C-alpha positions as CSV (number, residue, x, y, z in Angstrom):
1,M,-12.0,4.8,-3.1
2,P,-9.7,6.0,-0.3
3,E,-11.4,8.9,1.6
4,I,-10.1,11.5,4.1
5,G,-8.8,10.6,7.2
6,D,-7.6,7.2,5.4
7,V,-4.2,6.2,6.1
8,V,-1.8,5.0,3.3
9,E,1.4,3.8,1.9
10,M,3.5,5.0,-0.3
11,I,4.5,2.9,-3.2
12,V,6.7,3.9,-4.9
13,D,10.0,6.6,-4.3
14,K,10.0,10.0,-4.4
15,P,13.9,11.2,-4.0
16,E,13.5,14.7,-4.8
17,R,10.9,14.7,-1.7
18,N,13.6,12.2,0.3
19,L,10.4,9.9,0.7
20,S,10.7,6.3,-0.2
21,V,8.6,3.7,-0.5
22,G,6.3,2.3,3.2
23,I,6.1,5.5,4.9
24,Q,2.7,5.7,6.3
25,G,0.6,9.2,5.6
26,T,-2.7,10.1,6.9
27,I,-5.3,11.5,3.4
28,V,-6.5,15.2,4.1
29,H,-7.9,16.3,0.9
30,S,-9.4,14.4,-1.7
31,H,-8.6,16.2,-5.8
32,N,-10.2,15.6,-8.9
33,N,-8.7,12.5,-10.7
34,N,-7.7,9.9,-8.4
35,V,-5.4,12.4,-6.9
36,Y,-5.0,12.8,-2.9
37,E,-2.9,15.2,-0.9
38,V,-1.4,13.1,1.9
39,E,0.2,14.4,5.4
40,L,3.4,12.4,5.3
41,T,4.2,11.0,8.7
42,N,7.6,9.6,10.2
43,K,6.7,6.9,13.6
44,E,7.2,9.2,15.8
45,G,4.4,10.8,13.3
46,E,5.7,13.9,12.7
47,T,5.1,15.7,9.4
48,L,7.7,14.6,7.3
49,D,6.2,16.3,3.6
50,V,2.5,17.3,2.5
51,F,1.7,16.9,-1.2
52,A,0.0,15.3,-3.9
53,L,-0.2,11.7,-5.0
54,N,-1.3,9.5,-7.6
55,S,-3.7,7.1,-6.1
56,E,-0.9,4.3,-8.3
57,E,1.7,5.4,-5.7
58,F,-0.2,4.5,-2.4
59,V,-1.6,1.9,-1.2
60,L,-5.2,1.6,1.4
61,V,-3.6,0.2,4.9
62,W,-6.7,2.3,7.5
63,R,-10.0,3.2,6.6
64,A,-10.9,6.1,8.9
65,E,-15.0,5.1,8.7
66,T,-14.7,1.5,10.0
67,Q,-11.4,1.8,12.7
68,E,-10.2,-1.1,10.9
69,W,-6.7,-2.0,8.9
70,V,-6.7,-2.8,5.1
71,P,-6.3,-6.9,5.5
72,I,-2.5,-7.3,3.8
73,A,-4.5,-10.2,1.0
74,E,-6.6,-6.6,0.0
75,Q,-2.9,-3.8,0.1
76,T,-2.2,-7.2,-2.3
77,V,-4.8,-6.9,-5.1
78,A,-5.0,-3.3,-4.9
79,I,-0.8,-3.0,-5.8
80,I,-1.4,-6.0,-8.1
81,K,-4.5,-4.8,-10.1
82,D,-2.5,-2.0,-11.7
83,L,1.1,-4.2,-13.0
84,P,0.8,-5.2,-16.9
85,D,-0.1,-9.5,-17.1
86,N,3.7,-10.7,-17.4
87,I,4.6,-8.4,-13.9
88,A,1.9,-9.8,-11.9
89,K,2.3,-13.7,-13.6
90,E,5.6,-13.4,-11.2
91,V,3.7,-12.0,-8.9
92,L,1.4,-15.3,-8.8
93,D,4.2,-17.4,-9.0
94,F,6.0,-16.0,-6.5
95,A,2.7,-16.4,-4.2
96,C,2.6,-20.0,-5.2
97,F,5.6,-20.8,-4.3
98,L,5.1,-19.2,-1.2
99,S,1.9,-21.3,-0.8
100,F,3.5,-24.7,-2.0
101,K,6.5,-24.2,0.8
102,H,4.0,-22.9,3.7
103,L,2.4,-26.2,2.9
104,M,5.7,-28.4,3.2
105,H,6.5,-26.8,6.4
106,H,2.8,-27.9,8.1
107,Q,3.0,-31.4,6.2
108,I,6.2,-31.6,7.3
109,A,6.4,-30.6,11.0
110,G,2.9,-31.9,11.8
């Protein structure tokens, strides 16, 4: 569960606010029902917008409490768990393909 001070990354576009997937921000307030007020910033740290996001609209990338980045595998699981099974299966198939490709590359190189 995200906490105040954690850094999140949007996984949805908000064209009405001119915000897109990949923009990061800091949780500044926690509402009820998995809704969080997030201050979204650009790469220079300038505030782009502050508004409420549902937890399904972002992925946690940095934990303030531990001062550590969230591992990519954990971020991936957080996104996949909310997908319908048929879409999650596509992600699994792609991950298997990438794993096989990686393994083949190391066998050829090694």
